C-alpha angles and dihedrals in degrees: 000000000000091000091058093046094049094048088054088060091070092078091051092052093049090049089061090075111112124224116263113268112252097180130054113268121222128193108195137182106016133115107266122213107192100200096241094093094254122143111279122266112233121213089014129180126207121190118201124191118182110322096336141075110241103178138019118181147112129298108273094025099069124074108225114215112248094233096043125127103234121208117193113227095177109151093016139109112234119197144148117291112269125260120214110196097188113050129156096206094177092060133066102198094276114162104204108080096189094050091045092052093048101040110027109020092072090059099036096117097042100042118358098055095047089050091049092048092050091049093051092051093049087051090058097260104138097168130031141177109222123212133189102019129135109263099244094045093049093053093041096055092045092051094045091056092044090052090049095241092126132016120253146110125294101272133214110196141184109176117220118007116238120235143136100261134031127216109238109262094021098085093121093057101034129049126195115222118218112185135340096282092052089049091053094046093050091053091047090052093050093047092049090051090056105262116172096208143355124256120202131185137184092027092170089065097052121095118239090248092054094049092045091052095046096045095040092051091048091052092049088053095046096249124144117228124225127176141193114260093221106141136006092250090050091052092048090052090051091053091048091055093042101240115186096237150328136247127217135002109267132166092104116239094344105135095233146340110297117256093246091053091048089051091055091046092050089048091054092048091050094049104102091193092068128066120252115286111235127203132187104199097191095201095157097073094065097033092049091049092051093046090050092052088060097038118012092177093108088068088065091065107108090219089067092074098026112144095024123111110258091244092056095041091052091048094050094048091048090053090056098052092098105038093171090072095059112104100184095103115065113225091339098171093052096039097051098074091052099053100080091048091054092044090054091047090057093048092050090048089057096244113160102252115208126184116255121156109184085241114191096034117127111301090359101105124192089239093065111020103088098048090044092054090055092044093051092049090053104033102034104025099035100234119154112263091232091055092051092048091048089052089052093049128017099020094047090052090047091052089059091044095243099106088121089065106029149011102067140059095250130140110260096028127105113282098245102154139158130187128200128187110245136018110311092187089063094039118019091181087076086081088081087073104052113171102187129040120179122176121183090345097307121113115229098169 
């Protein structure tokens, strides 16, 4: 029964595509945050023609095209669309691993991933880096969005991550490498399938020959290499082999990164011959889980499951009624107090922080994850709101080497824009109530 109902959802998702804009679009009167970290522009005007921004300036200094559709953003914060650099697109926040594997995993590509993509876009995420998805499914969903067959963010995909061991049941999203030739062959296969980057895990368990083969082949094929920051030894190996960035804050319940590791991180950052080192800390998955264990009331907000079929929404919420039984997050209670310390260490070291939320993990729904990551950085960890927004816009785009096309409100770049009523710099949690979402010049909300 559920399979037939979910397959029927596809027509609904495709119907959410807006018509192409034929007239210029103007957003006028709001406070504009450009994404570069500059002071906000009050009473700003943004002109969009086709897919691109053509003008950004103040009211009275910008000529508004006579045939333009003008949207008043008075009283709003207007900013670039959000990036989420750590998204589980084949999951919807469901808390029962066995039921998920039996019921939803078989239709992940056809139904689950389009639903997740639509949810992300409605939440203001206009670009995302996808992790842990089967190679064919990853490329398929990216291309369907690009070709405007379904709504969703611009996606950067890798397919399965490469490691040394595989969790039982996850063989389609994780590949175990055995030897240098196998490492090279796996990277070749992913590149040929259309991967945008390479994702590695368990680097401290790889041999030098295996790592040299995987990273070397990725470089030859023009792929960036990112790795999980699981343990100090794994991070050190990643620095040794010059990976482009890390995902997640590992090291278990250790209070902070060890001094020797921080010295090596600072050395990498200071090396002008190497590109900036990016890091998506993803603190919100654990912090949200711990908060919901104390107070599950936010899950009763209808916006949490907005965009999901009632049958799916009910099933997800039912799976989260006993959060204590969820085993996804390793040592969540003891890890939670250490995350802000580690985040601030990375900021002080000069690492390029980029926003990644672990969206789609149990209890971490795509409708909430990105704004929560920003809110936790500011409210819990004490980072400047402009720093958090820059990490979620310009710096994320720069980490994927597309800052010339996306990430800021700049003439010539794609018109990926969101608007929120109120002052986001004073209250980042307002991002949970985004009123306007524009991706590539088309309004989706």
